[in-house]
Each structure stands twice: as structure tokens, then as C-alpha cells.
C-alpha positions in Angstrom: 45.1 56.0 -31.1 43.7 52.6 -30.1 41.8 49.9 -32.0 38.1 49.4 -31.8 38.6 46.0 -30.0 40.8 47.7 -27.4 38.2 50.4 -26.9 35.4 47.9 -26.5 37.5 45.9 -24.0 38.2 49.2 -22.1 34.5 50.1 -22.0 33.6 46.8 -20.5 36.5 46.6 -18.1 36.1 50.2 -16.7 32.3 50.0 -16.2 30.7 49.0 -12.9 27.2 47.5 -12.6 24.5 49.6 -11.0 22.5 48.8 -7.9 19.6 46.3 -7.9 15.9 46.6 -7.5 12.7 44.6 -7.7 10.3 45.7 -10.4 6.9 44.5 -11.5 6.7 42.0 -14.4 4.8 44.6 -16.4 7.9 46.9 -16.5 10.7 44.4 -17.1 11.1 44.4 -20.9 14.8 45.2 -21.7 15.8 45.0 -18.1 18.6 42.7 -16.9 18.3 40.0 -14.3 20.4 40.5 -11.2 19.9 36.9 -10.0 19.0 33.5 -11.4 15.3 32.8 -11.6 14.1 29.3 -10.4 10.8 27.6 -11.2 8.5 27.3 -8.2 6.9 24.2 -9.7 7.3 21.5 -12.3 6.1 22.4 -15.8 3.8 20.8 -16.8 2.6 20.5 -13.2 0.8 17.2 -14.0 0.5 14.7 -16.8 -1.6 16.6 -19.3 -3.2 15.7 -22.6 -1.6 17.2 -25.7 -4.9 17.1 -27.7 -8.6 16.5 -27.6 -9.3 12.8 -27.4 -9.7 9.8 -25.2 -7.4 8.8 -22.3 -7.0 5.0 -22.1 -4.5 2.1 -21.7 -2.4 1.5 -24.8 -2.9 -2.3 -24.4 -6.7 -1.8 -24.9 -6.5 0.0 -28.3 -7.9 -3.0 -30.2 -11.0 -3.1 -27.9 -14.2 -1.2 -27.7 -13.8 1.3 -24.8 -16.4 2.4 -22.3 -16.4 6.2 -21.8 -16.3 7.0 -18.0 -16.5 10.8 -18.0 -15.5 14.1 -19.8 -12.4 15.9 -18.4 -12.3 19.6 -19.2 -9.1 21.7 -19.0 -8.9 23.0 -15.4 -10.9 20.1 -14.0 -9.5 17.1 -12.2 -10.4 13.5 -13.2 -12.9 11.9 -10.8 -12.4 8.3 -12.0 -9.5 5.9 -12.5 -9.3 4.3 -16.0 -9.4 0.6 -15.8 -9.4 -2.2 -18.4 -11.4 -1.5 -21.6 -12.3 2.0 -20.2 -11.5 5.5 -21.3 -12.3 9.1 -20.4 -13.0 11.8 -22.9 -10.4 14.5 -22.4 -9.7 18.1 -23.6 -6.3 19.6 -24.6 -4.4 20.6 -21.5 -6.5 18.6 -19.1 -5.1 16.3 -16.4 -4.7 12.7 -17.6 -6.6 10.3 -15.3 -4.8 7.7 -13.2 -4.5 4.4 -15.1 -4.3 5.9 -18.6 -1.0 6.0 -20.5 -2.3 7.1 -23.9 -4.6 9.7 -25.4 -6.1 8.8 -28.8 -7.2 11.7 -31.0 -10.9 12.3 -31.5 -10.3 12.1 -35.2 -9.1 8.5 -34.9 -12.2 7.2 -33.1 -15.8 6.3 -33.9 -18.7 5.9 -31.6 -20.3 2.5 -31.1 -23.4 1.4 -29.1 -23.6 1.6 -25.4 -21.5 4.7 -24.6 -18.4 3.2 -26.2 -15.8 4.3 -28.7 -13.5 2.4 -31.0 -10.0 3.3 -32.2 -9.8 3.4 -36.0 -6.0 3.7 -36.6 -3.3 1.0 -36.4 -1.0 2.9 -33.9 -0.7 6.1 -32.0 1.7 8.2 -30.0 1.0 8.6 -26.3 0.0 12.2 -26.8 0.7 13.0 -23.1 3.0 15.7 -21.8 4.7 14.3 -18.8 4.9 16.2 -15.5 8.2 18.2 -15.4 9.3 17.3 -18.9 9.7 21.0 -19.8 11.0 22.3 -16.4 11.7 20.6 -13.1 10.8 22.2 -9.8 13.5 24.6 -8.6 15.3 24.4 -12.0 17.0 27.6 -13.2 15.0 28.9 -16.0 16.7 32.3 -16.6 20.2 33.2 -15.6 21.6 36.3 -14.0 22.6 38.8 -16.7 19.8 37.9 -19.1 18.4 40.9 -20.9 14.7 40.3 -20.7 12.9 40.1 -24.1 9.2 39.2 -24.6 10.0 35.4 -24.6 11.7 35.8 -21.3 8.7 37.6 -19.8 6.5 34.6 -20.6 8.9 32.4 -18.7 8.8 34.8 -15.7 5.0 34.5 -15.7 5.0 30.7 -16.1 7.2 30.3 -12.9 5.4 33.0 -10.9 8.3 35.4 -10.8 6.2 38.6 -10.9 8.7 40.9 -9.2 12.1 40.0 -10.6 15.3 41.4 -9.2 17.0 43.5 -11.9 19.8 46.0 -12.2 18.7 49.6 -12.2 18.6 51.5 -15.4 21.2 54.3 -15.7 20.1 57.9 -15.6 21.5 59.2 -18.9 22.0 62.9 -19.7 22.5 64.0 -23.3 23.2 67.3 -25.0 24.6 68.6 -28.2 27.3 71.2 -28.7 27.4 73.6 -31.5 26.4 77.3 -32.0 25.3 76.4 -35.5 22.6 74.0 -34.3 18.9 74.7 -34.1 16.1 72.2 -33.1 14.2 70.3 -35.8 11.1 72.5 -35.5 13.1 75.5 -36.5 14.1 76.2 -40.1 17.8 77.0 -40.1 19.1 80.4 -41.2 22.2 80.9 -43.2 25.1 78.9 -41.6 22.8 77.0 -39.3 21.8 73.3 -39.4 19.2 71.2 -37.6 20.2 69.2 -34.5 19.9 65.6 -35.7 22.1 63.8 -33.3 20.2 64.5 -30.1 16.9 63.0 -31.5 18.7 60.2 -33.1 20.4 59.4 -29.8 17.1 59.7 -27.9 15.6 57.1 -30.3 18.6 54.8 -29.8 18.2 55.0 -26.1 14.5 54.4 -26.2 15.1 51.2 -28.2 17.2 50.0 -25.3 14.4 50.8 -22.8 16.1 54.0 -21.5 14.6 57.4 -21.4 17.4 59.9 -21.9 17.4 63.3 -20.0 17.9 65.9 -22.7 19.6 69.1 -21.7 19.4 70.9 -25.1 21.9 72.5 -27.5 24.9 74.1 -25.8 26.7 77.0 -27.5 30.4 76.7 -28.4 31.9 78.2 -25.3 34.0 76.6 -22.7 32.0 78.2 -19.8 28.6 77.1 -21.1 29.8 73.6 -21.9 31.5 73.1 -18.5 28.4 74.5 -16.6 26.1 72.1 -18.5 28.5 69.1 -18.0 28.6 69.8 -14.2 24.8 70.0 -14.0 24.4 66.8 -16.0 26.9 64.9 -13.8 25.2 66.1 -10.6 21.9 64.7 -11.7 22.8 61.5 -13.7 25.0 58.4 -13.8 26.3 58.9 -17.3 26.6 61.8 -19.8 26.5 61.3 -23.5 27.6 64.3 -25.6 27.4 64.9 -29.3 30.2 67.2 -30.6 33.0 69.1 -29.0 35.5 66.2 -29.0 37.8 66.8 -32.0 40.9 69.0 -32.1 39.3 72.3 -33.2 39.4 75.6 -31.4 35.9 75.1 -30.0 36.2 71.4 -29.0 36.3 71.9 -25.2 35.0 68.5 -23.9 38.4 66.7 -23.4 39.9 69.7 -21.7 36.9 70.1 -19.4 36.9 66.4 -18.5 40.5 66.8 -17.3 39.7 69.8 -15.2 36.8 67.9 -13.6 39.2 65.1 -12.6 38.0 62.5 -15.0 40.2 59.7 -16.3 40.1 59.8 -20.1 40.4 56.1 -21.1 40.5 56.9 -24.8 40.1 59.9 -27.2 41.2 58.7 -30.6 40.2 55.4 -32.3 41.5 53.7 -35.4 37.9 53.6 -36.6 36.0 55.3 -39.4 33.6 57.0 -38.8 34.1 58.3 -35.3 37.9 58.7 -35.0 37.5 61.3 -32.2 35.4 59.5 -29.6 35.9 60.0 -25.9 35.3 57.7 -23.0 36.0 59.0 -19.5 35.2 57.9 -15.9 35.3 59.2 -12.4 33.9 57.7 -9.1 31.4 55.5 -10.9 30.2 58.2 -13.4 30.9 58.1 -17.1 31.1 60.4 -20.0 30.8 59.1 -23.6 31.3 61.9 -26.2 31.0 61.4 -29.9 31.7 63.4 -33.0 29.1 65.9 -34.2 28.6 64.3 -37.6 25.4 62.2 -37.5 26.8 59.0 -39.0 29.8 59.1 -36.6 27.4 59.6 -33.7 25.0 56.9 -34.8 27.7 54.3 -35.5 29.8 55.0 -32.3 26.7 54.7 -30.1 26.0 51.3 -31.8 29.6 50.2 -31.5 30.5 51.4 -28.0 27.6 53.3 -26.4 25.3 50.3 -26.3 27.9 48.0 -24.7 28.7 50.7 -22.1 25.0 51.2 -21.1 24.2 47.5 -21.0 27.2 46.9 -18.9 25.9 49.4 -16.4 22.6 47.5 -16.5 24.4 44.2 -15.8 24.4 42.7 -19.3 27.4 41.8 -21.4 26.1 43.0 -24.8 27.3 41.4 -28.0 25.8 42.9 -31.2 24.1 40.4 -33.5 26.5 39.5 -36.3 26.2 37.6 -39.5 28.8 36.4 -42.0 27.5 36.6 -45.6 28.8 36.9 -49.2 28.9 40.4 -50.7 26.8 40.9 -53.7 29.2 43.1 -55.7 32.9 44.1 -55.6 33.7 46.8 -53.1 36.8 49.1 -53.1 38.2 51.9 -50.9 41.3 54.1 -51.1 42.5 54.4 -47.5 43.1 51.4 -45.4 44.6 52.8 -42.2 41.4 52.4 -40.1 38.7 49.8 -39.5 35.7 51.2 -41.4 32.0 50.6 -41.0 29.7 51.2 -43.9 25.9 50.9 -44.3 24.6 47.8 -46.1 21.4 46.0 -46.8 20.6 42.3 -47.4 19.0 41.4 -50.8 16.6 38.7 -51.6 19.5 36.3 -52.3 20.9 36.7 -48.8 23.8 38.7 -50.0 25.3 42.0 -48.7 24.7 45.1 -50.8 26.8 48.2 -49.9 24.7 51.3 -49.9 25.8 54.5 -51.7 27.3 56.5 -48.9 29.0 59.9 -49.1 30.5 60.2 -45.6 29.8 60.9 -42.0 27.2 63.6 -42.7 25.1 61.3 -44.9 22.8 59.9 -42.3 19.9 59.4 -44.7 21.9 56.6 -46.3 21.2 54.6 -43.2 17.4 54.7 -43.8 18.0 51.9 -46.4 20.4 49.9 -44.1 19.8 46.9 -42.0 23.4 46.3 -41.2 26.9 47.8 -40.9 29.7 46.1 -42.8 33.1 46.0 -41.2 36.1 46.6 -43.5 39.3 45.7 -41.6 42.5 47.7 -41.6 44.8 47.0 -44.5 41.9 45.7 -46.6 41.2 47.8 -49.7 38.7 45.6 -51.5 36.2 42.7 -51.3 35.6 40.6 -54.4 32.1 39.7 -55.4 31.0 36.6 -53.4 33.6 37.1 -50.7 32.3 36.6 -47.2 32.1 39.7 -45.0 31.1 40.5 -41.4 28.0 42.5 -40.8 26.6 44.0 -37.6 22.9 43.8 -37.8 20.9 47.0 -36.9 
């Protein structure tokens, strides 16, 4: 049995990055950059006006100013601003030569003879200087960045429309269990609906990965091995729900050994998800989780995500917060690190959710975090700070 932190370190250490490919900017959300991205130009590319107003010399603000022209965004100035002169300018337009200040329209009044007058005592320059945001050839996004919507805007700004990224893994999934039926079927006596596969498909989709679902596999060694071999022939990674414990029908660890896989771990000092398997062979990986829905959900969040993101070239670290707990919390057994569902209340405190164990997945419908309860800790006092992994 190993600790969670040892397991996480093992997952990251044992996982290689996939190959690289260029993709269109329209498809890059959640992908991971395989090289630094440089700006092909200065941003702003010229001195531009930060507002609608008049471009002039600051030393002339006490004088009446002659208006030379109107400069629209996207149009270049045609005249240089001289003494006691100005040009009307729109937000985002290029500031004309000779001007060092833009005065707001609201701070001016018209006077006779195509002139304006400044009506305020002082003003800022209101000019965005060329290159003040980004210099030409500056690194704007680093290799290993997982691309979110704000990163896509930066790609567009610097003209990187075909970024080089790591390939997405081909992920196979299936569930083991002769008692399982698909959600559209009403279970007969002794049957239950297959929750884990669809839960896992949703978790993968949230990462930008479309899982290849191979269905429900009956509890037989022959059927399980045949499906595992098919999945591994067609995919980079196989994620299994069920078949990993120590029961008579838990064949996955035995089959992995027969297939020549190195099992990095099988038992974790973690609750839920004690029996979780990670195995590797020749650049392929198997991640197998317990059949209880909460165990499967939590272990994918804890270890499955870092594994997949590592394949995609990203060192994933879950968003964590440290906040006070809203009420006292106690537990009986302290031999394992435990993760329980929690929510945040209006006072920015952590509220543990009533939770009956690893089959109680609907408790997580109210959760926006998972609280970590360390080994050897049996209680938290009200107001004590706790660590929460955000969902």
C-alpha cells in the first residue's frame, strides 16, 4: 500500500508525452502547447488613443486648439500636430505625430473657428504606447500551457493560428460487472445501472477528450482479457471501472501481469478508492478504478486527470483552496487519507455534505469541492482551516 502522494508522483514519473501536431486555432481549447509562442509584432503595434477625444501637445492645454482632421480607428493620420493644433481621434486610432496627449471629448468645448478648448485643470496622456503590452518576438505563452479561452485570444492577437500542440490520447473505457445494465434499461432483480461509464465519459469530455466506450463486460476472465487486448490494440490508454479488488471475479490485475504490464501500484492508503491500479507497458497505460461510483469519480479526479494531462504535455495541479470549516467534523477510522464531498457557503466556509459511502454518488450533486482529511486526523474543530480540491 502506498500513499496518495507517492501514487501521484509515480503517475507523473512513469508517463511519457505523446507526439506533437499542428492544429487550427478553432480546435485548440484544452489542448497543450508543445512549444513557446512568440508575438510576431509589438502590441499595441502603434501609439493608440485610449479613448475618444483630441490628440494634442500637453504644453498647449491652456490654449484654444485648431482641429486639423478626424482620425477614425483603422485610418492613419494624414497631418502632424503642431503648436496650438489638435486632431479629433477615436478610441483605438493611431495617435498622430507631434501629439503626446489625448484629451477626452467630455473635457472639451467648441469655440469659434473650428477650435476646441480644454475645460479641465489636468489630464492623463490617455495614450497606449507601442509595445507596452507585448514586445515584438516576446514569449506570450509557454510550452506546456493548457489552452483556455483567454489563451486562445492571445493566440489570435499574435497571429498564431496553427499552434503546435501535443496530441490527445486515444482513451478506451469499459465497465466490468455481470450485474450492470445500461441507463436506458430498468434493472431486474440483482441488477444495477451502469453509472461509472457515463460519469467517466463526462469527466473526459470536460478535459476535451472523447472517450472510446467499449461497453459492459461480463465477469469472466476470458471476456475481460479479450476486451482489454482489443482496447490496447486501438488506443493509447485504457481506463477500466471495476474488476480491481480482491474478489473471485476481479481479474484485471492478473490479466495485466499476463499481458506483460508493469503494475506500478494496486493498493492506495486512500478512501475512497483503496484498490486502484496503474500499469504501463511500451508507452501504453491502464488505469483501473473500483466499481463504486464515488471511488471511480474521486480517483479519476485525483490520479486519472494528472495521468491524461501528462500524456498531453501538461503538468496538471488541481485547483486548491484553504478555508475554515463551518462546523465540527469527526470520523472513526484514521488509517487512510480520506476525501469527502463539501460545498462552500455564503460566508466562505466549508460545509461537509451528508455522505453515506462510496456508492452515494448523488451526494456529489451538491458538492463543489472535495475536502482532504489526512491520516491520523479524526476531527476538525469548527473554524479550523482545511484543504479543499475544487471541482
